[in-house]
C-alpha positions in Angstrom: 0.0 0.0 0.0 1.3 3.4 -0.9 1.6 6.4 1.4 -0.7 8.2 -1.0 -3.4 5.5 -0.7 -3.3 5.8 3.1 -3.5 9.6 2.9 -6.5 9.5 0.6 -8.3 7.1 2.8 -7.7 9.2 5.9 -9.0 12.3 4.2 -12.0 10.4 3.0 -12.8 9.2 6.6 -12.4 12.8 7.8 -14.8 14.2 5.2 -12.1 16.2 3.5 -13.0 15.1 -0.1 -13.1 18.5 -1.6 -9.7 19.9 -2.5 -9.1 23.5 -3.5 -6.0 24.1 -5.5 -3.9 25.3 -8.4 -1.5 22.4 -9.0 2.1 22.3 -10.1 4.4 19.5 -10.8 5.3 18.8 -7.2 1.6 18.2 -6.4 0.8 15.7 -9.1 1.9 12.6 -7.3 -0.5 13.4 -4.4 -3.4 14.1 -6.8 -2.9 10.9 -8.8 -5.4 8.1 -8.4 -7.9 10.2 -6.3 -10.9 8.1 -5.3 -14.1 8.8 -7.2 -15.8 10.6 -4.3 -13.1 13.3 -4.3 -13.8 16.7 -5.9 -11.0 19.0 -7.1 -11.9 22.7 -7.3 -9.5 24.5 -9.5 -8.7 28.2 -8.9 -6.5 30.3 -11.2 -4.5 31.9 -8.4 -3.6 30.7 -4.9 -5.1 33.8 -3.3 -8.5 32.9 -4.9 -7.9 29.2 -4.0 -7.5 30.0 -0.3 -10.4 32.5 -0.3 -12.7 29.9 -1.8 -11.7 27.3 0.8 -12.1 29.9 3.5 -15.7 30.6 2.5 -16.4 26.9 2.0 -15.1 26.1 5.5 -17.0 28.9 7.2 -20.3 27.9 5.4 -20.0 24.2 6.2 -18.5 24.6 9.7 -15.9 22.0 8.8 -12.2 22.1 7.9 -11.3 22.6 4.2 -8.3 21.1 2.3 -6.1 23.4 0.2 -3.3 22.1 -2.1 -0.6 24.7 -2.9 2.4 24.7 -5.3 5.6 24.6 -3.3 7.1 27.9 -2.1 5.7 30.1 -4.9 2.1 28.9 -4.5 2.4 29.2 -0.7 3.7 32.8 -1.1 0.9 33.7 -3.4 -1.6 32.4 -0.8 -0.4 34.5 2.2 -2.5 37.6 1.6 -5.7 35.6 1.5 -4.5 33.5 4.4 -4.5 36.5 6.7 -8.3 36.6 6.4 -8.6 32.9 7.4 -6.3 33.5 10.4 -8.5 36.2 11.8 -11.8 34.5 11.0 -10.3 31.4 12.8 -11.1 29.2 9.8 -9.7 25.7 10.1 -7.9 25.3 6.7 -5.6 22.4 6.1 -2.9 23.7 3.7 -0.7 21.1 1.9 2.1 22.0 -0.4 4.2 20.0 -2.8 8.0 19.9 -2.2 10.9 18.8 -4.3 12.1 15.2 -4.0 14.0 14.7 -0.8 17.4 14.2 -2.4 17.1 17.6 -4.2 15.9 19.9 -1.4 19.4 20.4 0.1 20.7 21.3 -3.4 18.0 23.9 -3.7 16.9 22.5 -7.0 14.1 24.3 -8.9 10.8 24.2 -6.9 12.5 23.4 -3.6 10.7 25.0 -0.7 13.7 25.9 1.5 12.8 25.7 5.2 9.2 25.0 4.2 7.6 25.1 7.7 9.2 28.4 8.6 7.9 30.0 5.4 4.3 30.1 6.6 4.9 31.2 10.2 3.6 33.1 12.0 0.4 33.0 10.0 -0.5 29.4 10.5 -1.0 27.8 13.9 1.1 24.7 13.1 3.5 23.9 10.2 5.8 21.0 9.5 7.5 18.9 6.9 7.7 15.1 7.8 11.2 13.8 8.5 10.4 10.5 6.7 7.9 9.3 4.1 6.5 6.9 6.7 5.5 9.8 8.8 3.4 11.6 6.1 0.0 10.1 7.0 0.5 10.8 10.7 1.6 14.4 9.9 -1.3 14.9 7.6 -3.6 13.8 10.5 -1.9 16.2 12.8 -2.4 19.0 10.3 -6.1 18.2 10.2 -6.5 17.9 14.0 -4.3 21.0 14.7 -6.6 23.1 12.4 -9.7 21.7 14.0 -8.4 22.1 17.6 -6.8 25.5 17.2 -9.4 26.9 14.8 -6.5 28.3 12.7 -4.9 27.2 9.4 -2.2 24.5 9.5 0.4 23.8 6.9 2.2 20.6 5.7 4.9 20.4 3.1 5.5 17.0 1.6 8.3 15.9 -0.8 6.6 14.5 -3.8 8.5 11.3 -3.9 7.0 10.4 -0.5 3.5 9.9 -1.9 4.6 6.8 -3.9 6.7 5.3 -1.1 5.5 2.0 0.4 3.6 2.4 3.8 5.0 0.4 6.7 2.9 -1.8 9.0 2.1 1.0 11.5 1.0 3.6 9.0 -2.6 2.5 8.7 -3.2 3.1 12.4 -3.9 6.7 11.6 -7.0 5.8 9.7 -9.0 5.1 12.9 -7.9 8.3 14.6 -10.4 10.8 15.9 -10.0 13.8 18.2 -12.8 15.6 20.0 -12.6 18.7 22.1 -14.7 19.9 25.0 -14.1 22.3 27.8 -16.0 19.8 30.0 -17.0 16.4 28.6 -20.6 16.4 27.6 -22.9 13.5 28.6 -22.7 11.8 25.3 -18.9 11.7 25.4 -18.9 10.3 28.9 -21.6 7.8 28.1 -19.6 6.5 25.2 -16.5 6.2 27.4 -18.3 4.5 30.2 -19.9 2.0 27.7 -16.5 1.3 26.2 -15.0 0.6 29.7 -17.9 -1.6 30.8 -17.8 -3.6 27.5 -14.0 -4.1 27.7 -12.9 -7.6 28.6 -9.6 -6.5 30.1 -9.1 -2.7 30.2 -5.8 -1.1 31.2 -5.0 2.4 32.5 -1.9 4.5 31.4 -1.5 7.5 33.7 0.6 10.6 32.9 2.5 13.1 35.1 -0.1 15.7 34.4 -2.5 14.0 36.8 -0.1 14.4 39.7 0.6 18.0 38.7 -3.2 18.6 38.9 -3.5 17.0 42.3 -5.4 13.9 41.1 -3.2 11.3 42.8 -5.9 9.9 45.1 -8.7 10.2 42.6 -7.0 8.2 39.9 -6.0 5.6 42.5 -9.7 5.3 43.3 -10.6 5.1 39.6 -8.1 2.2 39.0 -9.6 0.4 42.0 -13.1 1.0 40.7 -12.1 -0.5 37.3 -9.9 -3.2 38.7 -7.5 -2.4 35.9 -3.8 -3.0 35.4 -2.3 0.4 35.7 0.9 1.7 34.1 2.8 4.9 34.4 3.2 6.6 31.0 6.6 6.2 29.4 9.1 9.0 30.1 7.2 9.7 33.3 8.1 13.1 35.0 5.7 12.9 37.9 4.2 9.8 39.6 0.4 9.8 39.6 -0.2 6.5 41.3 1.3 4.6 44.3 4.0 2.4 42.8 3.5 -0.4 45.3 -0.2 -0.6 44.7 -1.3 -4.2 43.8 -2.7 -2.8 40.4 0.5 -1.0 39.4 2.4 -2.7 36.7 5.3 -0.2 36.5 6.3 2.6 34.1 5.9 1.7 30.5 9.2 1.4 28.6 9.9 4.2 26.1 10.1 2.1 22.9 7.4 1.2 20.4 7.9 -2.6 20.5 8.2 -3.0 24.3 5.1 -0.9 24.9 3.0 -3.1 22.6 4.5 -6.2 24.4 3.6 -4.7 27.8 0.0 -4.0 26.8 -0.6 -7.5 25.2 -3.9 -9.0 26.3 -5.6 -5.7 27.0 -8.5 -4.9 24.6 -8.9 -1.3 25.7 -6.2 1.1 26.9 -7.4 4.4 28.6 -4.6 7.0 28.6 -5.2 9.8 31.1 -3.1 13.0 31.2 -0.3 11.8 29.0 0.9 11.9 25.3 0.5 8.8 23.2 3.4 8.1 23.7 6.7 9.8 24.5 9.1 7.3 23.0 12.8 7.5 23.5 15.0 4.6 22.3 14.2 3.4 18.8 12.8 -0.1 19.1 10.4 -0.4 16.2 7.4 -2.7 16.1 3.6 -2.6 16.1 2.2 0.5 17.8 -0.4 -1.6 19.7 -1.1 -5.3 20.0 -3.6 -6.7 17.6 -7.1 -6.2 18.8 -6.2 -3.4 21.3 -8.0 -0.1 21.1 -6.8 3.1 22.7 -8.6 6.2 24.1 -6.7 9.2 25.2 -8.0 11.9 27.5 -5.9 15.0 27.8 -6.1 18.8 27.9 -3.0 19.1 25.7 -4.5 19.6 22.2 -1.1 19.3 20.5 -0.4 16.0 22.2 -3.8 14.8 21.0 -3.2 16.0 17.4 0.2 14.4 16.9 -0.5 10.9 18.3 -0.1 8.1 15.8 -3.1 6.0 16.9 -6.2 5.9 19.0 -9.2 8.2 19.7 -8.6 11.4 21.7 -10.9 13.5 23.8 -9.4 17.0 24.5 -10.8 18.1 27.8 -10.0 18.3 31.5 -8.8 14.8 32.6 -9.9 15.6 36.2 -13.5 16.1 35.1 -13.4 12.8 33.3 -11.9 11.0 36.3 -14.6 12.4 38.6 -17.4 11.6 36.2 -16.1 8.0 35.8 -16.0 7.6 39.5 -19.7 8.5 39.7 -20.7 6.4 36.7 -18.8 3.1 37.4 -20.1 0.8 40.1 -18.1 0.5 43.3 -16.4 -2.8 43.8 -16.6 -4.7 47.1 -14.3 -3.0 49.6 -11.0 -4.9 50.0 -7.9 -3.9 51.9 -5.0 -2.8 49.8 -2.1 -5.2 50.0 0.9 -3.2 48.8 3.6 -5.2 47.1 6.9 -5.8 48.8 10.1 -4.6 47.1 12.5 -7.3 45.9 15.6 -8.1 47.8 18.2 -5.5 46.5 20.6 -6.8 43.9 24.2 -7.2 45.0 27.2 -5.5 43.3 29.8 -7.5 41.5 32.6 -5.8 43.5 33.0 -5.0 47.2 34.2 -1.5 46.4 30.8 -0.2 45.3 27.1 -0.5 46.1 24.4 -1.6 43.7 22.0 1.3 43.1 19.2 -1.0 44.4 21.0 -1.0 47.8 21.0 2.8 47.8 17.4 3.1 46.9 16.4 0.5 49.5 18.3 2.5 52.1 16.4 5.6 51.1 13.1 3.8 51.3 13.9 2.5 54.8 15.4 5.6 56.3 13.4 8.5 54.8 9.9 9.7 56.0 7.0 8.4 54.0 6.1 11.9 52.7 9.6 12.6 51.3 9.7 14.3 47.9 12.3 12.8 45.6 13.9 14.7 42.7 15.6 12.1 40.6 18.2 12.6 37.8 20.1 9.3 37.8 19.0 8.2 34.4 20.7 4.9 34.1 19.3 3.5 37.3 15.5 3.9 36.6 14.9 0.2 36.7 16.6 -0.2 40.1 14.7 2.8 41.4 11.3 1.4 40.7 12.2 -2.0 42.0 13.0 -0.6 45.4 11.2 2.6 46.1 7.7 2.9 47.8 5.8 6.1 47.1 2.2 6.4 48.3 1.6 10.2 48.2 1.1 12.7 45.5 3.9 15.1 44.5 6.5 12.7 45.7 8.5 12.2 42.5 10.0 14.7 40.0 12.0 13.8 36.9 13.4 15.9 33.9 10.4 15.9 31.5 12.5 16.4 28.4 15.5 14.2 29.4 17.8 17.2 29.3 20.5 16.9 32.0 20.8 19.7 34.6 17.3 19.6 36.1 17.9 17.5 39.2 20.1 19.5 41.5 18.5 22.9 40.9 15.0 21.3 40.9 15.6 19.7 44.3 16.6 23.2 45.6 13.5 24.7 44.1 11.2 22.0 45.6 12.8 22.6 49.0 12.3 26.3 48.7 8.6 25.8 47.7 7.6 23.5 50.5 9.4 23.3 53.9 6.8 20.9 55.3 8.0 17.8 53.5 11.6 16.4 53.3 13.4 16.7 50.0 16.0 14.3 48.6 17.8 14.8 45.3 19.0 11.5 43.8 21.6 12.7 41.3 24.0 10.9 39.0 27.5 12.1 38.6 27.0 12.6 34.9 24.1 15.0 35.4 25.4 16.7 38.6 27.9 18.9 36.8 25.2 20.6 34.7 23.5 22.1 37.8 26.2 21.9 40.5 26.0 25.6 41.3 22.6 25.1 42.8 24.5 23.8 45.9 25.5 27.4 46.6 21.9 28.5 46.6 21.0 25.7 48.9 23.7 26.8 51.3 22.7 30.4 51.2 19.1 29.6 52.1 20.1 26.9 54.6 17.7 24.5 53.0 17.3 21.0 54.6 17.8 19.2 51.3 19.8 15.9 51.0 21.6 15.2 47.8 22.5 11.6 47.3 25.2 11.7 44.6 25.5 8.4 42.8 29.1 8.2 41.5 30.0 5.5 38.9 32.4 7.6 36.8 30.3 7.2 33.6 27.5 8.7 31.6 25.6 5.4 32.3 22.6 6.1 30.1 24.9 7.1 27.2 26.8 3.8 27.6 23.5 1.9 27.6 22.6 3.6 24.3 26.0 2.8 22.9 25.3 -0.8 23.5 21.8 -0.5 22.0 23.1 1.3 18.9 26.2 -1.0 18.5 28.7 1.8 19.1 30.5 0.6 22.2 33.8 2.4 21.3 32.3 5.9 21.2 34.4 8.3 23.2 33.2 10.7 25.9 31.2 8.3 28.0 33.4 8.1 31.1 34.0 10.9 33.7 36.5 9.6 36.3 38.3 11.5 39.0 35.6 13.7 40.4 35.1 14.2 44.2 31.8 15.9 44.8 32.3 16.1 48.5 35.1 18.5 48.0 33.1 20.4 45.4 30.1 20.6 47.8 32.3 22.0 50.6 33.5 24.7 48.2 29.9 25.8 47.8 29.3 25.8 51.5 27.5 22.4 51.7 28.5 19.6 53.9 29.8 16.7 51.8 30.3 13.1 53.1 31.5 10.0 51.3 29.6 6.8 52.3 32.1 4.1 52.9 29.8 1.1 52.9 26.1 0.2 53.1 25.9 0.5 56.9 27.6 3.9 56.8 25.2 5.1 54.1 22.2 4.0 56.1 23.5 5.7 59.2 24.1 9.0 57.3 20.6 8.9 55.7 19.0 8.2 59.1 20.4 11.4 60.6 18.0 14.3 60.3 19.3 17.5 58.9 18.3 21.2 59.0 20.9 22.3 56.4 21.9 21.1 53.0 24.1 18.0 52.7 25.6 15.9 50.0 26.2 12.2 50.5 28.4 10.7 47.9 28.1 6.9 47.3 30.1 4.9 44.8 27.8 2.7 42.8 28.0 0.0 40.2 27.1 0.9 36.6 23.8 -0.8 35.8 23.4 0.0 32.2 23.4 -3.7 31.2 21.6 -5.1 34.3 
């Protein structure tokens, strides 16, 4: 199946079968083999083309599709486009682009920096990075125009249209996105019916829920549904107690392992999270066969760009509360929280395994401790040992950019003196925000920094193994003593000599900042 075939079918399902345009050579591959129900409305200048589409969309109350000719046709359309912007008309503008191999050469009819050309007039603009992403990008253009009530723009290299679609491309055909300030009864009735009809539903919960203070309510919803519950991949806040018997962990951030994790679930309800924030490239099916997905989010852009599933753009909290009222209460049963596994042991007596460190934190710190975590290579060990049962207990760098952890721990401590704050920081990331120690000292904040020192960029070494580049330079950082660095900034720094010493240090209360350095084993392969 060709990319063009998938795009035509998506447009047909969305009711975008009338195309306004003035074609050039770059647009012909898209227009070839149009299904019989499509109608092409020819205009003799792009200004007239856009104005016709503008009037059509305003009269029908639906988005209209416009096909422009590369940069020249896009430029000709701009004057008329200003009218559509201020009338908030949801136009979907597509433009032909030179073949991919010729764009960098600036061959005739290349649209140089195509997405930038139409900004700031359009609300969203893009050029897909690959041919396989064209149908999903086209869907995003449609949904962005609909959700923003503003024109969107998509430039597509013309050789993409005749490329073969991959196995995941057709997932876009079943996409739908609805928006509501508050979910209306019909939307809720549909969602309740889907959940009640599901044989084995699952919940995927995003950090937005914890940000909005919904920790207890989503816990109650999971119990009401009796559903396996996951944290969304690339989780930056924890919206659910991780030792709850329904919690299945944080989803991995790869396409294939997510599908594997969700195997056996016929319906997946994603609340307050994108679908999905992938990281490592592990291709595969987007979802298991027979699995449907419904996303509820107030992030219109996240809903528009998702590659699969149905989305409802509304307040997730309102949906959670409505579902709690609509779904029957199960028989009351005591929660039996799961017990952490016995911590893994290091391969050398000179270091501790990260699981030993996290078990020590779990056993010595108050239950309401807030943890700011930026030790990226030890995530699996963290979730195997930690026990978090309150909202706003976990903070993680949402974009993956290093330098969040230490300053964020200081910020959390400044914001709330009623709960203890611990920063769990890797030596690779510590250097990006090390000056935050000075601020902690100046404000005499009772924050504990547990500095995990293994002399490497552990996550980078894991990726080197994944990508088959184990000889890449720049992945080790030996020879740093953070206790000395901390003292220079006015913060007490102590080296933990063994596990008993670490536990004793952590058990001591503090009313000033301190840094506890502990040498740990690299866990990138374990």
